[in-house]
C-alpha positions as a Python dict, from the first residue, in 0.01 Angstrom:
ca = {
    (1, 'M'): (0, 0, 0),
    (2, 'K'): (85, -124, 375),
    (3, 'K'): (87, 120, 629),
    (4, 'R'): (385, 48, 860),
    (5, 'T'): (347, 45, 1237),
    (6, 'R'): (516, 264, 1465),
    (7, 'R'): (666, -92, 1652),
    (8, 'E'): (772, -166, 1283),
    (9, 'F'): (950, 125, 1204),
    (10, 'L'): (1156, 180, 1579),
    (11, 'A'): (1222, -220, 1531),
    (12, 'W'): (1396, -133, 1158),
    (13, 'A'): (1593, 207, 1282),
    (14, 'G'): (1723, 9, 1589),
    (15, 'A'): (1854, -254, 1421),
    (16, 'G'): (1985, 9, 1164),
    (17, 'A'): (2140, 246, 1404),
    (18, 'A'): (2298, -114, 1622),
    (19, 'W'): (2490, -141, 1235),
    (20, 'L'): (2556, 150, 1201),
    (21, 'A'): (2731, 167, 1545),
    (22, 'A'): (2886, -186, 1526),
    (23, 'G'): (3109, -5, 1218),
    (24, 'P'): (3239, -227, 926),
    (25, 'K'): (3392, -464, 1199),
    (26, 'N'): (3052, -676, 1133),
    (27, 'T'): (3032, -665, 724),
    (28, 'K'): (3101, -955, 670),
    (29, 'I'): (3002, -1164, 896),
    (30, 'Q'): (2648, -1006, 816),
    (31, 'A'): (2699, -1018, 435),
    (32, 'A'): (2841, -1357, 458),
    (33, 'S'): (2594, -1562, 712),
    (34, 'S'): (2289, -1328, 739),
    (35, 'F'): (2122, -1224, 478),
    (36, 'P'): (1986, -1358, 154),
    (37, 'A'): (2196, -1399, -145),
    (38, 'A'): (1989, -1190, -374),
    (39, 'L'): (2024, -923, -123),
    (40, 'S'): (2392, -899, 13),
    (41, 'N'): (2522, -692, -274),
    (42, 'L'): (2531, -417, -187),
    (43, 'G'): (2731, -86, -364),
    (44, 'L'): (2748, 274, -440),
    (45, 'A'): (2608, 499, -744),
    (46, 'S'): (2842, 762, -711),
    (47, 'Y'): (2592, 1019, -866),
    (48, 'T'): (2501, 1042, -456),
    (49, 'T'): (2892, 1151, -411),
    (50, 'R'): (2891, 1410, -705),
    (51, 'E'): (3042, 1717, -498),
    (52, 'L'): (3298, 1467, -334),
    (53, 'S'): (3646, 1333, -489),
    (54, 'L'): (3668, 1011, -578),
    (55, 'D'): (3904, 898, -263),
    (56, 'D'): (3634, 1087, -87),
    (57, 'T'): (3373, 831, -240),
    (58, 'L'): (3547, 524, -175),
    (59, 'T'): (3654, 589, 179),
    (60, 'W'): (3274, 600, 260),
    (61, 'A'): (3187, 293, 22),
    (62, 'K'): (3380, 132, 275),
    (63, 'R'): (3282, 273, 534),
    (64, 'L'): (2972, 198, 505),
    (65, 'G'): (3049, -160, 392),
    (66, 'L'): (2916, -113, 41),
    (67, 'T'): (3178, -315, -132),
    (68, 'H'): (3073, -231, -521),
    (69, 'V'): (3086, 119, -676),
    (70, 'C'): (2880, 231, -1041),
    (71, 'L'): (3125, 530, -1109),
    (72, 'K'): (2930, 878, -1290),
    (73, 'D'): (3140, 1078, -1519),
    (74, 'F'): (3221, 1311, -1207),
    (75, 'H'): (3467, 1052, -1095),
    (76, 'L'): (3635, 898, -1445),
    (77, 'P'): (3525, 1126, -1706),
    (78, 'M'): (3435, 954, -2047),
    (79, 'N'): (3758, 1116, -2224),
    (80, 'A'): (4021, 1001, -1914),
    (81, 'T'): (4329, 899, -2020),
    (82, 'A'): (4517, 554, -2033),
    (83, 'A'): (4686, 681, -1718),
    (84, 'Q'): (4379, 765, -1540),
    (85, 'F'): (4157, 472, -1587),
    (86, 'E'): (4552, 295, -1389),
    (87, 'E'): (4493, 514, -1178),
    (88, 'V'): (4164, 492, -1030),
    (89, 'K'): (4133, 106, -1082),
    (90, 'K'): (4437, 114, -866),
    (91, 'K'): (4246, 266, -641),
    (92, 'F'): (3964, 55, -644),
    (93, 'T'): (4248, -233, -591),
    (94, 'G'): (4399, -63, -335),
    (95, 'A'): (4045, -2, -166),
    (96, 'G'): (3940, -370, -207),
    (97, 'L'): (3601, -235, -376),
    (98, 'D'): (3425, -362, -662),
    (99, 'F'): (3442, -131, -986),
    (100, 'Y'): (3128, -283, -1138),
    (101, 'A'): (2975, -71, -1349),
    (102, 'V'): (2966, 259, -1494),
    (103, 'G'): (2655, 527, -1573),
    (104, 'V'): (2461, 676, -1589),
    (105, 'V'): (2584, 705, -1971),
    (106, 'Y'): (2329, 901, -2255),
    (107, 'M'): (2364, 748, -2577),
    (108, 'R'): (2170, 920, -2844),
    (109, 'S'): (2363, 822, -3152),
    (110, 'E'): (2620, 563, -3290),
    (111, 'A'): (2896, 757, -3166),
    (112, 'E'): (2815, 824, -2870),
    (113, 'T'): (2700, 433, -2800),
    (114, 'D'): (3051, 321, -2990),
    (115, 'A'): (3217, 567, -2678),
    (116, 'A'): (2981, 399, -2384),
    (117, 'F'): (3137, 55, -2503),
    (118, 'V'): (3542, 216, -2562),
    (119, 'Y'): (3496, 364, -2195),
    (120, 'A'): (3352, 87, -2017),
    (121, 'R'): (3639, -132, -2161),
    (122, 'N'): (3891, 75, -2069),
    (123, 'A'): (3715, 132, -1737),
    (124, 'G'): (3756, -266, -1689),
    (125, 'V'): (3388, -315, -1547),
    (126, 'R'): (3142, -553, -1710),
    (127, 'L'): (2814, -356, -1677),
    (128, 'I'): (2689, 1, -1822),
    (129, 'I'): (2386, 171, -1658),
    (130, 'G'): (2288, 339, -1948),
    (131, 'V'): (1966, 539, -2183),
    (132, 'P'): (2011, 448, -2514),
    (133, 'N'): (1756, 566, -2747),
    (134, 'H'): (1521, 343, -2915),
    (135, 'E'): (1690, 344, -3241),
    (136, 'L'): (1996, 267, -3140),
    (137, 'L'): (1975, -83, -2952),
    (138, 'D'): (1978, -307, -3239),
    (139, 'L'): (2329, -155, -3239),
    (140, 'V'): (2338, -152, -2809),
    (141, 'E'): (2296, -522, -2880),
    (142, 'R'): (2579, -613, -3141),
    (143, 'K'): (2811, -427, -2887),
    (144, 'I'): (2685, -665, -2572),
    (145, 'K'): (2767, -970, -2784),
    (146, 'E'): (3098, -851, -2923),
    (147, 'T'): (3247, -700, -2615),
    (148, 'G'): (3085, -883, -2301),
    (149, 'I'): (2973, -590, -2161),
    (150, 'R'): (2635, -619, -2008),
    (151, 'L'): (2417, -278, -2067),
    (152, 'A'): (2088, -218, -1802),
    (153, 'I'): (1864, 55, -1916),
    (154, 'H'): (1799, 345, -1644),
    (155, 'N'): (1426, 438, -1580),
    (156, 'H'): (1387, 842, -1522),
    (157, 'G'): (1040, 837, -1423),
    (158, 'P'): (730, 1037, -1507),
    (159, 'T'): (882, 1302, -1731),
    (160, 'D'): (1136, 1067, -1920),
    (161, 'K'): (1019, 1014, -2281),
    (162, 'L'): (1226, 708, -2305),
    (163, 'Y'): (1201, 476, -2056),
    (164, 'P'): (996, 621, -1755),
    (165, 'T'): (926, 293, -1579),
    (166, 'C'): (1085, -50, -1587),
    (167, 'A'): (812, -180, -1762),
    (168, 'S'): (861, 12, -2086),
    (169, 'A'): (1229, -58, -2055),
    (170, 'F'): (1171, -444, -2008),
    (171, 'Q'): (921, -401, -2327),
    (172, 'K'): (1245, -306, -2518),
    (173, 'V'): (1444, -617, -2411),
    (174, 'E'): (1231, -922, -2351),
    (175, 'N'): (1360, -1043, -2634),
    (176, 'R'): (1705, -958, -2699),
    (177, 'D'): (1995, -1063, -2530),
    (178, 'P'): (1995, -1106, -2197),
    (179, 'G'): (2302, -885, -2149),
    (180, 'L'): (2060, -672, -2231),
    (181, 'G'): (1892, -589, -1915),
    (182, 'L'): (1724, -304, -1670),
    (183, 'C'): (1866, -106, -1375),
    (184, 'I'): (1532, -31, -1215),
    (185, 'D'): (1551, 319, -1043),
    (186, 'I'): (1299, 199, -806),
    (187, 'G'): (1255, 603, -705),
    (188, 'H'): (1140, 688, -1018),
    (189, 'S'): (911, 401, -1092),
    (190, 'F'): (741, 468, -820),
    (191, 'R'): (674, 840, -910),
    (192, 'A'): (591, 672, -1277),
    (193, 'G'): (277, 450, -1084),
    (194, 'E'): (512, 150, -1074),
    (195, 'D'): (506, -12, -761),
    (196, 'P'): (841, -168, -690),
    (197, 'A'): (764, -496, -596),
    (198, 'E'): (543, -556, -822),
    (199, 'A'): (777, -473, -1092),
    (200, 'F'): (1053, -661, -954),
    (201, 'R'): (818, -1007, -957),
    (202, 'A'): (761, -911, -1311),
    (203, 'F'): (1003, -824, -1512),
    (204, 'G'): (1305, -957, -1200),
    (205, 'S'): (1460, -1174, -1472),
    (206, 'R'): (1582, -897, -1661),
    (207, 'I'): (1711, -668, -1394),
    (208, 'L'): (2078, -691, -1308),
    (209, 'D'): (2084, -380, -1140),
    (210, 'V'): (1895, -194, -839),
    (211, 'H'): (1929, 202, -769),
    (212, 'M'): (1813, 167, -391),
    (213, 'K'): (1657, 509, -278),
    (214, 'D'): (1339, 667, -113),
    (215, 'V'): (1081, 995, -235),
    (216, 'D'): (852, 1169, -52),
    (217, 'A'): (573, 1140, -339),
    (218, 'D'): (436, 1017, -667),
    (219, 'G'): (430, 1220, -982),
    (220, 'V'): (666, 1494, -1081),
    (221, 'A'): (634, 1625, -753),
    (222, 'G'): (858, 1329, -582),
    (223, 'T'): (1182, 1438, -461),
    (224, 'T'): (1481, 1203, -296),
    (225, 'V'): (1469, 1176, 78),
    (226, 'E'): (1608, 954, 310),
    (227, 'M'): (1499, 580, 334),
    (228, 'G'): (1205, 535, 547),
    (229, 'R'): (1109, 847, 558),
    (230, 'G'): (933, 845, 189),
    (231, 'R'): (670, 659, 96),
    (232, 'I'): (817, 345, -60),
    (233, 'D'): (729, 33, 75),
    (234, 'H'): (1112, -122, 84),
    (235, 'A'): (1021, -467, 297),
    (236, 'A'): (785, -535, -20),
    (237, 'L'): (1070, -479, -246),
    (238, 'L'): (1311, -666, -52),
    (239, 'R'): (1127, -957, -8),
    (240, 'A'): (1035, -948, -387),
    (241, 'I'): (1427, -948, -437),
    (242, 'A'): (1474, -1263, -208),
    (243, 'R'): (1279, -1491, -352),
    (244, 'S'): (1408, -1386, -680),
    (245, 'D'): (1742, -1536, -817),
    (246, 'F'): (1892, -1157, -867),
    (247, 'R'): (2245, -1217, -898),
    (248, 'G'): (2368, -828, -926),
    (249, 'V'): (2420, -519, -731),
    (250, 'I'): (2174, -305, -497),
    (251, 'S'): (2311, 68, -515),
    (252, 'F'): (2245, 325, -315),
    (253, 'E'): (2164, 653, -489),
    (254, 'Y'): (2107, 916, -243),
    (255, 'E'): (2014, 1206, -458),
    (256, 'K'): (1962, 1449, -180),
    (257, 'D'): (2200, 1693, -21),
    (258, 'G'): (2478, 1716, -280),
    (259, 'D'): (2697, 1877, -122),
    (260, 'N'): (2692, 1660, 219),
    (261, 'P'): (2556, 1326, 151),
    (262, 'I'): (2675, 1135, 361),
    (263, 'P'): (2429, 1140, 683),
    (264, 'G'): (2189, 1101, 428),
    (265, 'L'): (2323, 776, 294),
    (266, 'A'): (2421, 610, 617),
    (267, 'E'): (2092, 654, 745),
    (268, 'S'): (1972, 507, 428),
    (269, 'V'): (2211, 257, 464),
    (270, 'G'): (2114, 185, 820),
    (271, 'Y'): (1721, 140, 759),
    (272, 'Y'): (1873, -102, 498),
    (273, 'R'): (2003, -329, 710),
    (274, 'G'): (1802, -274, 1012),
    (275, 'L'): (1466, -344, 773),
    (276, 'L'): (1676, -679, 651),
    (277, 'S'): (1716, -806, 1067),
    (278, 'G'): (1274, -698, 1028),
    (279, 'I'): (1225, -903, 763),
    (280, 'R'): (1419, -1201, 907),
    (281, 'S'): (1243, -1179, 1229),
}
C-alpha cells in the first residue's frame, strides 16, 4: 500500500478544513461542478448518530453537506406506526434531504425478510442495506422483483460468517437480479484482508452503496478512526470509484464516539473533500 507523504496529507487536510470553514454555502457548487459524478452523492448512515435524536441527525447531515440519509432503526423503529412513518418523511422533506435507504436490517427468517420489505415500503425508500441468511436469497430476489425495492448486502469483516468481504457477498449475487447487490463497508473489507479499491474494481458493477470510513488496523483488532488517521488508501478507492459507473450513495459511517460523533464525522467529511481536491490536482 502506497505510503502518504506529509505534503499530500497536509494538502488534503488543508483543503478539507477550508471546505468546512466555508460551510454549507459551497455544497451545491462543489457537488455540481467540481467532483466526478460517481463521488458527489454523499450521505450519512445514521448508525453514526445512534445516540442522537433524528432531528439532530438531520441537522448535522445538512450542516455537513450530506444530502442523503440511510436510517437505522434507532431513528425509525421497524414496528413504527403509520403516523410515525409519515412524521419522519415530513422531517426529511422539511430538511431538504433524501431519505434513500434503511439499514442495516438483518434477515434470519422468512418472517424477518417479509418484515424488512414492508418496513422499506412504509418508509418510502428505494434501498435496503441488509444481511439476509444465504438460504433466504431466493425469497429476497422475489421480493425485489415484486416491490422494486433493491437490497444491498453489507459485509461485516473477519468475524462475519455470512459475508466477511465484498467478494464473499458478490459470489452470492453475481447471477441474480441486478436489484440484489452489495454495500461495500470499506472498513470491514480492510479488516478482512480485502483491498477496498481492488474490490471496487472487481465487483463495482454490483455495488449499490458504499459505507465510507477508516480503521486503524487489519484483522479483528481494527477499529474505526477518523478518516485519514487509519490504514485505508482512500485516494486509490476514490480513483476506482471515479472511473466506474457507480451511481449510488457514498455514506459516511463513523462508528467511534457514539455519544459525541460530530467532531470525528466532520473531520472525516473534511478529509474526504480535501482528498478529492488533491486527486483533481
